N, C-alpha and C positions, 0 to 999 in steps of 0.2 A: 361207426367210422373209426378207423385207427388214425390217430394224429400223432405228430412228433412229441418228444418228451414233455414232461409236465413242467413246462417253463412258466415262470411268473410273467416274464415279458418276452413273448415270442419274437423271433427275428422278423423283420419286415422285408419279405422277399421282393425281388424284381418280378414283374409280371411276365406272362407269356406274350410274345409279340406275334406278328403275322408271318414270321419265319422261324429259323432255328434259334435265334438269339433271344435272350431275356431283355426286357426294356423297363424303363421307369414307368410306374403306374400312371394312368390317366386320372384315376380317382384316389384321393388320399385314403390311406388305410383307416379302418375303424379304430376308435379309441375306447379305452375302458370307460371313460366318463360318458361317451356317447352311448355305448351299450347299456350302461346303467340307467340312463335317461329313458331309453326305449323300453327296456325290460322292467323298469320300475323297482330297481334295487341294486345293490352292489354286484358288480360283474368283473370277471377276470378273463382276459383274452388268452386262449390256449393255442391258437393257430390261425394264420392269415392265409387265405386262398390266393394262389398266384394267377387266377383267371382274370382276364383283362377288362371285361365290359361292365364291371360293377365292383364294389368293395364288399368283401365277405369274410367272416371269421367264425371259428368255433369259440363259443363263449360259455364260461361256467357261471351259472346264476341260480340261486335258490336251491343249491344241492344237486343240480343236473347240468348237463351240457346241451346246448342248442346251437343251431346254425343260424346266424344273423347275416342278412344281406341288405346292402343299401344301394338304391338306384337314384339317379337324378330323375326328377319328375318329368323331364322332357323325354325320358326313355320309358318309364313306367309310372303311371298314376295308380292310385288305389283301385280304380275301375279296371285298369289294365291288368293289375295283379289278380284281381278277382276272377278274371277269365281263366287264368292258370289254376288258381286255387279251387275253383269249381270243378275243373277237370280232375285235379288230384283227389278231391273228396269223392267224386264218382268212382275213380279207380280203386280207392281204399274200400268203398262200399262193396266193390265186386271182388275184394280179396287180393288185389294187385299189391306187390311189395314196394310201395312208394312211401315217402316220408309224410308225416302228419303236419298239416298246417296249424301252427300255434297262434298266429296272429299277423296283423299288418297294421301299419300306422304311417302317418305323414308328419314331418317336421320341417316346416319352411319349404325349401326347394328339394327336399329329400323324401323318398319313400322307402320304408323298411318292411321286410318280411322276415318272419321267424318260423323255423321248421325244426322238427325233431331231427336227430342225426341220422337215423336209419341204422340198420343192423348189418354188420359185416366189415370187412377190411378193404380199405381203399388202395388196391394194388397199383392203380394207375394215377396216383395223386399228383405226380409231376409230369405225366405224359402230355405232350403237345397235341393239339388238334392235327388230324391227318397223319397220325402215327399208328402202327398196327397193334393188334393184340399180341400178347406174349407167346401165344401158341394157337394152333388150330382148335384145340380143345376149348379154349376161351372163346374163340369165334363161334364155335358150335353152340356153346352155352348161351352166349349173347343172342344168337339167332333164335333159340328156343324161348328165351325171356322176352324178346320183342314180339314173337307170335302170341305169347300169353298176354302181354300187355294189350295187343290189338283185340283179342277176344274180350278182355275186361272193358275196353273202351267202348264197345258196342252199346248203343242206347244213350250215349251222351250227345244230345242233339242240339247243343248250343250253336249259334251261328258262327261264322268265321270272325276272327278278331277284328277289333277296331283298328284304324290307322295308327301305327306307332312303329318306332324303329326296332330292329333286331327281332323280327319274327320270320320264320322260314315258311313261306306261304306256297299255295298252289292256286294262283289266281290268273297268272299270265298264260301259262302253258296248259291249263285245263280248258282254255277257251278255244272255240273254233277259229277265232281271229286273234292270235296272240299279239299282233301289232296294235290292234285297237285296244286290247286288254292292257298292254304295256302303256299306251297313251293315257288310259284311264288311271292306271296305277300311279303314273308319274304326276298326273294332274292333282291327285290327292296329297302329294308330297312336294311342296314348293322347293324345298332344299334340294331334293333329287332332281327336279326339273332344271334347277340352276346348273347342276353338274353336267347334265346331259345336253344342255344348250351349248356348252363349251366342248363337249366330247360326245357327239350323238352315237346312239347304238344301232341306228337303222341298217347300216351296211353290214355290220357283224351279225345282226339278227337274221337278215335275209340270207347271208352266206352260210352261217354255221348252225343256227338254231332252227330255222323254219323247216329245212329238209328233215330233221329229226322229228319235229313236231308233226310233220305230215304222216309219219308212221304211227303216231299216237291217235290221230283224229278218229279212225274207225273204231278205236278201242275205248275212247274216253267215256262213252255212255255206259260201259260195263264196269267202270271203276267206281265202287261205292264210296261216297263221302264218309270220312271217319276222322275224329279227333286223334291226333298223333303226336308223338314226342318231338320229332324233327331235329334232334341233336344226339342221335344214338351213337355215341363214341364210348370207348372203353373207360374213359375218365369220368363218365357219368353213371358208372355202375359200381356198387359195392359187392364184395364176394365173400361167400362162406367157404373158408379154407380148412374146415375141420374134418371133412370127409375124405374119401379116397380120391376125389377130384373136385376142383373148385367149381362152385355154382354161383349164379347171380342171386344175391340176397336182397338188394335194394336198388331201385332205379331213382336217380337224382336229376334235378335241374330241368324243369319244364318251362323255362323262360321262352324258348322258341316254339313251343307247342301251338298248334292251330288246327283248323279243320282242313285236312287234305285227303289222302287216301292211304290205305295200308301199303300199296305198292310204292307210293311216294316215300313213305317212311322207311321202307326196306331199301329203296335206292339211296336215301340219305345214309343209312347204316353202312352200305357198301362204300359210298363216296367218302365217308369220314374215316373209315378204318382200313380199307384195302389198298388205296392208292396213295403213294407217297408224294402228295402235291407240294410239299415243302422243297422238294428237289426239282420241281418243274423249271425254275429259272436256269438250271444247269443243263436242261434238255432231256433228262432221263427221269421218268416217273416209275419207281419200283411198284410192281403189282404182286400182292400176296395171293397167288392163285389157290394154294391149299386152304387159306383162310376164307377166301371167297366161297369156295365150294362148301366148306364146313359151316359157314354162317347160313347159307341157303338151305343146307340139309337140316340144320338145327331148327330153322324156321318152319320148314315144310313138314317136319316130323310132328309138329304141334298144329300147324294150320297150313295144309297143302295149298299151293297156288292154284287159282283158277286159270283156265287157258288164256283168258284175256290178260290176266296179271302177268303170266309168264311171258307173253308176247310184248306187253307194254314195258316191262322192266328194262330191257336193253335200249329202248328208245328214250325212256325217261331218265335213266342214269346220267347221260351226258348233259341233261338240262337241269338236274335237280338242284345244283348249287347256284344257278343263275338268279333266281328270285331272292335267295338269301344275299347274294352279292349286291343286288339292288338295295336291299334293306341296310346292308353295311355301308354302302355309299351314302345313303340318307343319314345314317348315324355319324359317320366320320366327318361329313361335311357340315352338318347342322349342329351336332352336339359337341364333339371333341375338337372340331375345326382343324383336323389334320389333313393337309393336302396330300401328304405322302400316303397315308393309309387309304384315303379316298381313291387315289390313283391305283393302289394295289387291288382294292375291291373292284374297281372298274376292269382291271386286267383279268381278275378271276371270272368275271361275267363271261368273257370271251374265251380265255385261254383254257379253262377246264373243258369246255365244250369242244373247242378246236382240237385238243389233244386226242379226243376219241375218233377223229378223222385220220389220224396218223396210223402207220402200220401197227405199232404196239397197241394203240387204242382200239383199232378194229379187231385185233387178236383178242383183247380182253372182252370186247362185246360178243364175239363169237363164242368164247368160252362161257360167258354168262348166259347167252341164249341157249346153248346146248344143255347147260346144267339146269336152267330153269324149266326147260321143256320136260326133263325127266322127273320133275317134282310136282307136276300138276295133279289135280284131283282126277281120279279114275272113275 
């Protein structure tokens, strides 16, 4: 990972918000004394991450640099982290380019994890979520890397994750009855239930989500369960820039990983990188068509889509952020107690899906459907 200059005391950046603006962090930045306590010896902070849902930093300790991340125990317990770390260990055992888990520990109300830095340059260090790749070449390389990760993930047969905030799951819309599955999901999360008593989802679910889910129903049994990354954004990739063209050299940040399906993860990758959702409040969502095609082509060159996956992808894409929006509502209401961010996450549940019923959204889905059909296994 390439980090800013060799500063003794790195600047404390504002974190990324849910829009274009930077905001004050919800979580106090890590300190050198805190890092020294966790790592067991003198530590020097080299860079603070601007990501908003935890506190993280590059730390120099015992002659090497590591990545240290702190979570509140209401977000990640040691058992919750172990679900992610077991997946990372499986991927490394299969040769996937992921970071090495160096340890985890708890201190009072905080949980810490330590990772190796990974190999490569962080070209998207300051990129916001829902912003595009720098080029179609990067999109194609990211698609190929995602397919290789899916091949490496095969055989990791751990069950779906325990109930906790900030996990991108596939539990509601993989069910034949998503309304019943949503009720069960909510019942396990009292804080989310409280939000939805004040602002129910039933009408939006029936109008926007269920018609798309109806297209998925005949295909669900053909979508094989698989542990997946679930946050495949350019900012979670490191790049080898030494050759004639940049290639993905390390995959980062498995905090949202869970047991979903490969086509779910591919839909997440499209949702995170191809559509300019930060501009949705202004009424126009930019779509990176060349990058959409490149990402799918890169993926299919390594792992061609099955016919069911190609047909499921356009139905799943408009739904794929909805369950993560539920998890964000849970987090913002129970953990950070932000009414504003809870309301934004509630809007995301509906507004991303609804956009795909507009003329620009339908055009994007037609392009996706046509492209996916050309990339199926022969």
